[in-house]
VMD Tcl script that draws the C-alpha trace (Angstrom):
set ca {
  {135.34 158.16 113.73}
  {132.16 157.80 115.69}
  {133.02 156.95 119.21}
  {133.35 153.43 118.11}
  {137.21 151.69 119.20}
  {139.35 151.20 116.73}
  {138.98 147.16 116.84}
  {134.69 147.59 116.79}
  {135.36 149.65 113.03}
  {137.69 147.44 111.60}
  {135.71 143.59 112.28}
  {132.23 145.89 111.48}
  {133.87 146.27 108.08}
  {135.66 143.76 107.64}
  {132.80 142.35 107.77}
  {130.75 144.29 105.39}
  {133.34 144.02 102.90}
  {131.85 140.07 101.95}
  {128.96 142.01 100.80}
  {130.38 145.19 98.69}
  {130.56 144.23 95.70}
  {129.65 147.50 93.81}
  {127.37 147.23 90.72}
  {127.96 149.58 87.55}
  {124.86 151.41 88.23}
  {125.51 152.13 92.32}
  {127.12 154.67 93.72}
  {129.23 153.99 96.88}
  {126.41 154.87 99.37}
  {124.24 152.75 98.06}
  {126.64 149.73 97.05}
  {127.15 150.36 101.04}
  {123.91 150.29 102.32}
  {123.39 146.98 99.84}
  {125.98 145.39 102.13}
  {124.37 147.22 105.26}
  {121.41 144.82 104.47}
  {122.64 141.80 102.96}
  {124.90 141.82 106.23}
  {122.65 141.90 108.43}
  {120.09 139.72 107.27}
  {122.95 136.75 107.21}
  {123.18 137.54 110.56}
  {119.73 137.51 111.51}
  {119.41 134.44 109.46}
  {123.45 132.66 111.57}
  {121.12 133.93 115.09}
  {118.06 131.87 113.96}
  {120.59 129.09 113.80}
  {122.12 128.95 116.51}
  {118.06 130.00 118.28}
  {117.28 126.41 116.56}
  {120.34 124.03 117.46}
  {119.60 121.58 119.99}
  {122.18 119.89 121.87}
  {121.41 116.57 120.23}
  {122.92 118.54 116.60}
  {125.74 120.02 118.97}
  {127.26 117.55 119.77}
  {126.97 115.66 117.09}
  {131.01 115.04 115.32}
  {129.85 113.47 112.25}
  {127.99 114.04 108.35}
  {126.69 110.34 109.38}
  {125.59 111.05 112.64}
  {123.62 114.33 111.47}
  {122.08 111.84 107.79}
  {121.16 109.05 110.21}
  {119.39 111.36 113.28}
  {117.43 112.72 109.47}
}
mol new
graphics top color blue
foreach p $ca { graphics top sphere $p radius 0.5 }
foreach p [lrange $ca 0 end-1] q [lrange $ca 1 end] { graphics top cylinder $p $q radius 0.2 }
display resetview
């Protein structure tokens, strides 16, 4: 292992597992690199979504309230 604790390693592998879908022409290493890039892009988008969330949106309880606000 690379100095990561087991919990961190398992969480990281779990995240990547959702993106690790080998293509017939890819090596395992290439698939892993693509999965890492896709996971990072998704996480970056989630950060943007979190930063852009307003308190009004956060405290909205229903889809109807969201639709009414738009």
